[in-house]
C-alpha positions as CSV (number, residue, x, y, z in Angstrom):
1,X,8.4,-8.2,1.7
2,X,8.8,-5.4,4.3
3,X,11.6,-2.9,4.3
4,X,12.3,-1.0,7.5
5,X,9.8,1.6,6.3
6,X,7.5,0.1,3.7
7,X,5.4,-3.1,3.7
8,X,4.4,-4.9,0.5
9,X,2.1,-6.1,-1.0
10,X,-0.6,-3.4,-1.1
11,X,-4.0,-3.5,-2.6
12,X,-5.0,-0.5,-4.8
13,X,-8.4,-0.9,-6.3
14,X,-8.2,-4.1,-8.4
15,X,-4.4,-3.9,-8.4
16,X,-2.0,-5.7,-6.1
17,X,1.3,-3.8,-5.8
18,X,4.1,-6.1,-4.8
19,X,7.9,-6.4,-4.9
20,X,9.0,-7.8,-8.3
21,X,10.5,-11.3,-8.6
22,X,12.6,-13.0,-11.2
23,X,9.5,-14.7,-12.5
24,X,8.1,-11.3,-13.5
25,X,11.0,-10.4,-15.8
26,X,9.9,-12.1,-19.0
27,X,6.3,-10.8,-18.6
28,X,7.5,-7.2,-18.0
29,X,10.0,-7.3,-20.9
30,X,7.3,-8.6,-23.3
31,X,5.7,-5.2,-23.2
32,X,8.4,-2.9,-21.7
33,X,10.6,-3.1,-24.8
34,X,7.8,-2.5,-27.3
35,X,8.2,0.6,-29.4
36,X,5.0,2.2,-28.0
37,X,6.7,2.1,-24.5
38,X,10.3,2.8,-25.3
39,X,9.3,5.8,-27.4
40,X,8.8,7.7,-24.1
41,X,11.8,6.4,-22.1
42,X,15.3,7.7,-21.7
43,X,16.6,4.2,-21.3
44,X,15.0,2.7,-24.3
45,X,15.6,-1.0,-24.1
46,X,16.2,-3.2,-21.0
47,X,17.7,-6.7,-21.0
48,X,16.6,-9.4,-18.6
49,X,19.9,-9.5,-16.6
50,X,19.8,-5.7,-16.1
51,X,16.2,-5.7,-14.9
52,X,16.8,-8.6,-12.5
53,X,19.9,-6.8,-11.1
54,X,18.1,-3.5,-10.5
55,X,15.2,-5.3,-8.8
56,X,17.7,-7.3,-6.6
57,X,19.6,-4.1,-5.6
58,X,16.3,-2.5,-4.6
59,X,15.4,-5.4,-2.3
60,X,18.3,-4.3,0.0
61,X,17.7,-0.6,-0.2
62,X,14.7,1.0,1.6
63,X,15.4,4.1,-0.3
64,X,14.7,2.4,-3.7
65,X,11.2,1.1,-3.8
66,X,10.3,-0.9,-6.9
67,X,7.0,-2.6,-7.5
68,X,5.0,-4.4,-10.1
69,X,1.2,-4.1,-10.3
70,X,-0.8,-7.3,-10.7
71,X,-4.2,-7.3,-12.2
72,X,-5.8,-10.7,-11.9
73,X,-2.4,-12.4,-11.7
74,X,-1.0,-10.5,-14.8
75,X,1.8,-7.9,-14.3
76,X,0.4,-4.8,-16.0
77,X,2.7,-2.0,-14.7
78,X,5.9,-1.3,-12.9
79,X,6.8,1.7,-10.8
80,X,9.7,3.0,-8.8
81,X,10.3,5.6,-6.1
82,X,13.9,6.5,-5.3
83,X,14.9,8.6,-2.3
84,X,17.7,11.2,-2.5
85,X,19.0,14.1,-0.6
86,X,17.4,17.5,-1.4
87,X,19.4,20.7,-1.5
88,X,20.5,22.1,1.8
89,X,23.1,23.8,3.9
90,X,25.2,21.8,6.2
91,X,23.8,23.3,9.4
92,X,20.9,20.8,9.4
93,X,20.2,17.3,8.1
94,X,16.5,18.1,7.3
95,X,17.3,17.9,3.6
96,X,18.9,14.5,3.8
97,X,16.8,11.7,2.3
98,X,14.0,14.3,1.9
99,X,13.2,14.0,-1.8
100,X,11.8,11.2,-4.0
101,X,11.8,10.6,-7.7
102,X,8.8,8.8,-9.2
103,X,8.6,6.6,-12.3
104,X,5.9,4.4,-13.8
105,X,5.3,2.2,-16.9
106,X,2.1,0.5,-18.0
107,X,1.6,-2.3,-20.4
108,X,0.1,-0.6,-23.5
109,X,-2.7,-3.2,-23.6
110,X,-3.9,-1.8,-20.3
111,X,-3.4,1.9,-21.0
112,X,-6.3,4.2,-20.4
113,X,-7.7,2.3,-17.5
114,X,-6.4,4.5,-14.6
115,X,-3.6,2.1,-13.8
116,X,-0.8,4.6,-14.0
117,X,-2.7,7.0,-11.8
118,X,-3.5,4.4,-9.3
119,X,0.1,3.0,-9.1
120,X,1.8,6.4,-9.1
121,X,-0.7,7.6,-6.4
122,X,0.1,4.6,-4.3
123,X,3.8,5.4,-4.5
124,X,3.2,9.1,-3.7
125,X,1.3,7.9,-0.6
126,X,4.3,5.7,0.4
127,X,6.6,8.6,-0.1
128,X,4.7,11.0,2.2
129,X,3.0,8.6,4.6
130,X,5.5,5.8,5.1
131,X,8.8,7.5,4.3
132,X,8.0,11.0,5.4
133,X,9.5,12.7,2.4
134,X,9.3,16.5,1.9
135,X,8.8,16.4,-1.8
136,X,8.6,14.1,-4.9
137,X,9.3,14.9,-8.5
138,X,8.7,13.1,-11.8
139,X,9.6,14.0,-15.4
140,X,8.6,13.2,-18.9
141,X,9.0,14.3,-22.5
142,X,6.6,17.2,-23.1
143,X,5.0,15.2,-26.0
144,X,4.1,12.4,-23.6
145,X,0.6,13.8,-22.7
146,X,-0.5,10.5,-21.1
147,X,2.3,10.7,-18.5
148,X,2.0,14.4,-17.6
149,X,-1.8,14.0,-17.3
150,X,-1.3,11.3,-14.7
151,X,1.0,13.7,-12.7
152,X,-1.6,16.5,-13.0
153,X,-4.4,14.2,-11.9
154,X,-2.4,13.4,-8.8
155,X,-2.0,17.1,-7.9
156,X,1.5,17.5,-9.1
157,X,2.5,20.9,-10.5
158,X,4.5,21.5,-13.6
159,X,7.7,23.1,-12.2
160,X,9.8,23.1,-15.2
161,X,9.4,23.2,-19.0
162,X,12.8,22.6,-20.4
163,X,13.0,23.8,-23.9
164,X,14.7,21.3,-26.2
165,X,16.5,19.9,-23.1
166,X,16.0,16.2,-23.9
167,X,17.4,14.1,-26.7
168,X,15.0,11.7,-28.4
169,X,16.4,9.3,-30.9
170,X,13.4,9.6,-33.2
171,X,12.5,13.2,-32.8
172,X,15.8,14.9,-32.0
173,X,15.9,17.6,-29.3
174,X,12.5,17.9,-27.6
175,X,11.0,19.7,-24.7
176,X,10.8,18.0,-21.3
177,X,8.6,18.6,-18.2
178,X,9.4,18.2,-14.5
179,X,6.5,17.9,-12.0
180,X,6.7,18.2,-8.3
181,X,4.5,17.9,-5.2
182,X,5.2,18.7,-1.5
183,X,4.1,16.5,1.4
184,X,1.6,19.2,2.6
185,X,0.0,19.4,-0.8
186,X,-0.6,15.6,-1.0
187,X,-4.3,15.0,-0.6
188,X,-3.9,11.2,-0.7
189,X,-4.3,8.6,-3.4
190,X,-7.2,8.9,-5.8
191,X,-10.3,7.1,-4.8
192,X,-11.1,6.0,-8.3
193,X,-10.2,2.3,-8.6
194,X,-7.9,1.1,-11.4
195,X,-8.6,-1.6,-13.7
196,X,-10.7,-3.8,-15.6
């Protein structure tokens, strides 16, 4: 599929990033709703109809990029990049559709192989190269070291440490991190391949 601004699929190391289909729902939900994954999500569980609907909506919206990552025909990750307005005064439109929000999930069976870094890096490249965004942010619970390490590997800077700003059903009020990167800071996706 090709949106007005982005073409899919894309090869990233051993991974193939592509637009998700209905056939991917069961495979993704098999790992996406596992406790090891939902422990670090704000939206803990996802049902098949809701996931299908969000993927369908994204197909018609060039400012909502959603992909799955295939490794040898197996969906091992999902990722999203949503585009929003930045902050700005009304005298210019430079801030309109200027910021992106990045998210990514990896099947725990495939964790630790560089997949999250490869997928998130590819979407940052889409953000700055294809969509011409000014800046991209991503967030996580502070205790989710695997997630914030991915952001740091990609050159994102920790811009906020929210003290007990996030509710976690298991842990109560916990700290959260927000990371960001500007277009001029983006050095390009990592050259290290993901996978195997």
